[in-house]
C-alpha positions in Angstrom: -24.3 23.1 -60.5 -20.6 22.8 -60.3 -20.2 25.9 -58.1 -22.6 24.9 -55.7 -21.0 21.4 -55.2 -17.6 23.0 -54.6 -19.3 25.2 -52.0 -20.4 22.3 -50.1 -17.3 20.2 -50.5 -15.5 23.2 -49.0 -17.7 23.0 -46.0 -15.4 21.3 -43.4 -18.0 21.3 -40.5 -20.7 19.6 -43.2 -22.7 16.0 -42.4 -20.7 13.9 -39.7 -18.0 16.3 -39.4 -20.2 18.9 -37.8 -19.1 19.2 -34.3 -22.5 19.2 -33.1 -23.7 16.2 -34.9 -20.3 14.4 -33.4 -21.2 15.3 -29.7 -24.4 14.1 -30.4 -23.1 10.6 -31.7 -20.7 10.3 -29.1 -23.3 11.0 -26.3 -25.2 8.4 -27.6 -22.3 6.3 -26.8 -22.1 7.5 -23.2 -18.6 9.0 -24.5 -16.9 5.7 -24.4 -13.3 6.9 -24.6 -12.5 4.1 -26.6 -14.6 5.2 -29.4 -13.2 9.0 -29.1 -9.6 7.6 -29.1 -10.5 5.5 -32.3 -12.0 8.7 -34.3 -9.1 10.9 -33.2 -6.8 8.3 -34.9 -8.9 8.7 -38.4 -7.8 12.0 -39.6 -6.1 15.3 -38.6 -9.4 16.9 -38.9 -11.2 14.5 -36.4 -8.2 14.7 -34.4 -8.8 18.5 -34.1 -12.4 18.3 -33.4 -11.5 15.9 -30.7 -9.0 17.9 -29.3 -11.5 21.1 -29.5 -14.5 19.4 -28.1 -14.9 15.7 -27.7 -12.4 15.1 -24.6 -13.8 18.1 -23.2 -17.6 16.8 -23.2 -16.2 13.2 -22.4 -14.8 14.6 -19.0 -18.0 16.8 -18.7 -20.2 13.7 -19.0 -18.3 11.1 -17.2 -17.1 13.2 -14.4 -19.6 16.0 -14.3 -18.8 17.2 -10.3 -15.0 17.0 -10.4 -15.2 18.8 -13.8 -17.5 21.7 -12.4 -14.8 22.1 -9.5 -12.2 21.9 -11.4 -13.2 24.6 -13.8 -14.8 26.6 -11.4 -14.3 30.6 -12.7 -13.4 29.3 -16.0 -15.5 30.0 -19.1 -17.6 26.7 -20.4 -14.7 26.3 -23.2 -11.7 27.0 -20.8 -8.9 24.7 -20.9 -7.5 23.0 -17.7 -4.0 22.2 -17.0 -2.3 20.1 -19.7 -5.6 20.2 -21.8 -8.7 18.2 -21.9 -7.2 14.9 -23.7 -4.6 14.4 -20.4 -7.8 14.6 -18.2 -9.9 12.4 -20.1 -6.6 10.0 -19.8 -6.3 10.5 -16.3 -9.8 9.7 -15.5 -9.3 6.0 -17.2 -5.8 4.9 -17.2 -4.0 3.7 -14.5 -0.5 4.5 -15.4 1.1 1.4 -13.5 4.4 2.2 -11.7 8.2 2.2 -12.3 11.2 2.2 -9.7 12.6 5.6 -8.6 14.7 7.2 -6.0 12.5 6.4 -3.3 10.3 3.4 -4.1 12.2 0.2 -4.5 10.4 -2.0 -7.4 12.0 -5.1 -9.2 10.6 -4.2 -12.7 8.1 -1.5 -14.0 4.4 -2.2 -13.8 2.5 -1.4 -17.2 0.1 1.1 -17.4 -3.7 -0.5 -18.1 -7.3 0.9 -18.9 -8.9 1.3 -15.9 -12.7 0.9 -16.4 -13.7 1.7 -12.9 -12.2 4.7 -10.6 -13.4 6.9 -7.9 -11.8 10.2 -7.3 -12.6 12.2 -4.2 -11.4 15.7 -2.8 -11.2 14.3 0.8 -8.9 12.1 -0.5 -6.9 14.7 -2.2 -6.7 16.7 1.1 -4.8 13.8 2.7 -2.0 14.4 -0.3 -1.6 17.9 0.8 0.8 19.3 3.6 -0.8 21.5 6.2 0.9 24.7 4.3 -0.8 23.8 1.2 -4.2 22.7 2.6 -6.0 25.6 0.6 -5.4 23.5 -2.4 -8.1 21.6 -4.4 -6.9 18.2 -5.4 -9.0 15.2 -6.7 -7.2 11.6 -6.2 -8.4 8.4 -7.0 -8.5 5.1 -5.1 -5.4 3.0 -5.6 -5.5 0.6 -8.4 -4.5 -2.7 -6.7 -2.0 -5.0 -8.2 -0.7 -8.5 -6.9 3.2 -7.7 -5.7 4.0 -11.1 -7.6 2.3 -10.0 -10.8 4.3 -8.1 -13.4 6.1 -5.2 -11.0 6.6 -7.4 -7.6 8.5 -7.2 -4.9 11.8 -5.7 -4.1 10.3 -3.0 -1.9 7.4 -5.3 -0.7 6.7 -6.6 2.7 5.1 -9.8 3.3 1.0 -9.4 2.8 1.5 -6.3 0.5 0.2 -5.4 -3.1 1.3 -2.7 -5.2 -1.0 0.4 -5.7 -1.0 2.9 -8.1 -3.0 6.1 -8.0 -3.4 9.2 -9.6 -4.8 12.8 -9.4 -5.2 16.5 -10.5 -5.0 19.9 -8.9 -7.6 22.6 -9.9 -5.5 26.1 -10.8 -2.5 24.3 -10.3 -0.5 27.2 -11.6 -2.1 29.4 -8.9 -1.8 26.8 -6.0 0.1 27.1 -2.7 1.8 23.8 -3.8 3.4 25.2 -6.8 4.1 28.4 -4.9 6.2 26.6 -2.6 8.1 24.1 -4.7 9.0 27.1 -6.9 9.9 29.3 -3.8 12.1 26.5 -2.3 13.8 25.7 -5.7 12.7 22.3 -5.7 14.4 20.5 -8.5 12.5 18.8 -11.3 13.1 15.1 -11.7 15.5 14.4 -14.5 14.2 10.7 -15.6 10.6 11.0 -14.7 7.9 12.4 -16.8 3.8 12.9 -16.2 2.0 9.8 -18.1 -0.6 12.0 -18.7 0.7 15.1 -20.7 4.5 14.3 -20.7 5.2 17.5 -18.7 8.3 17.3 -16.2 7.3 16.4 -12.5 8.5 17.1 -8.8 9.0 14.4 -6.6 6.6 15.1 -3.3 9.2 12.9 -1.3 12.2 14.7 -2.3 10.4 18.1 -1.9 9.4 17.0 1.8 5.7 17.3 0.8 4.6 14.0 1.7 2.1 14.4 4.9 1.8 11.5 7.4 -2.0 11.5 6.2 -1.3 10.1 2.7 -0.1 6.7 3.5 -3.0 6.4 6.3 -5.5 7.3 3.7 -3.9 4.7 1.1 -3.4 1.8 3.8 0.4 2.1 2.9 2.9 1.8 5.5 4.2 5.2 7.0 7.7 5.8 5.6 10.5 3.3 4.6 10.1 3.5 1.0 6.1 2.6 1.3 4.9 5.3 -0.8 6.1 7.8 -3.5 4.3 10.5 -5.8 5.3 13.2 -8.3 3.2 16.1 -9.4 3.9 17.9 -12.8 4.0 21.4 -14.0 0.4 21.2 -15.2 -0.8 19.6 -12.1 -1.5 16.1 -12.6 -0.4 13.6 -9.7 0.6 10.1 -9.9 2.3 7.8 -7.4 2.6 4.4 -6.1 2.5 2.7 -2.7 2.7 -0.6 -1.0 -0.6 -1.7 0.2 -1.5 -3.9 3.2 -4.6 -6.3 3.0 -7.5 -4.7 4.2 -10.6 -6.7 5.9 -13.9 -6.1 4.4 -14.9 -3.7 7.0 -12.0 -1.8 6.5 -12.6 -1.7 2.9 -16.3 -0.7 3.1 -15.5 2.4 5.8 -14.7 4.8 2.9 -18.1 6.8 2.5 -16.9 9.9 1.0 -19.5 11.6 -1.0 -17.6 14.3 -2.7 -15.9 12.9 -5.9 -17.2 11.0 -9.0 -17.2 7.4 -9.6 -16.0 6.6 -13.6 -17.1 3.5 -14.5 -19.6 1.2 -16.8 -16.9 0.7 -19.4 -15.2 -2.7 -20.3 -11.8 -3.4 -20.4 -11.1 -3.1 -24.1 -8.0 -1.1 -24.9 -7.8 2.4 -26.3 -4.9 4.0 -27.7 -4.0 7.2 -26.0 
């Protein structure tokens, strides 16, 4: 009897710790990122399961078309740049904004959970220089923040709000954007890190890779410190811009159907 109990106790995948059981449990919760984040904090074993399985399943469940495009050519269990945890964070977390060399801001704007986001590869194309058009990049619609709230004002013109956006490349290590940055020996930023995976980043402004289509896509002013964004060595993009107020007609003019809408989550916090 004792031997059988010991065998059962030594089975790390027994009961609720069985990965298949956990996937079913979190699927019933629509892979709520808050619940996965809480589970990952319970124990090292659950954290390992989350890193190995749950974050990947969350991304596939909540952004199926986007993940299918980002993993094209990879095995179903393949890794994405920076890991699945970083991609899940990028899907649901607006990183806010901090002042930089090319973007004036009176004070940093803290990040926050983003219950609804839309990512589009059509938007992503607007952020690629012509020489890099062969790359696939998904970029979110900007998360809008009143200029007077939190970060406010140093670089804002009258009637502008602060926008924060984020995105991700497919296969960044083989991308034209990375090849150009490395080939031109573009310097990595000394004081900025990727808010999603912690890796070092390039400033696209400093590298001269911000096309005129990017501010037009965002509804931001062209030049004059109106836009700045960074790309990390794992292919995550984050940036900020000053947004002009749009009319209802302008706001409804985005009819892309090539991305994923990430939503149906309330605004309770999650530990990333």
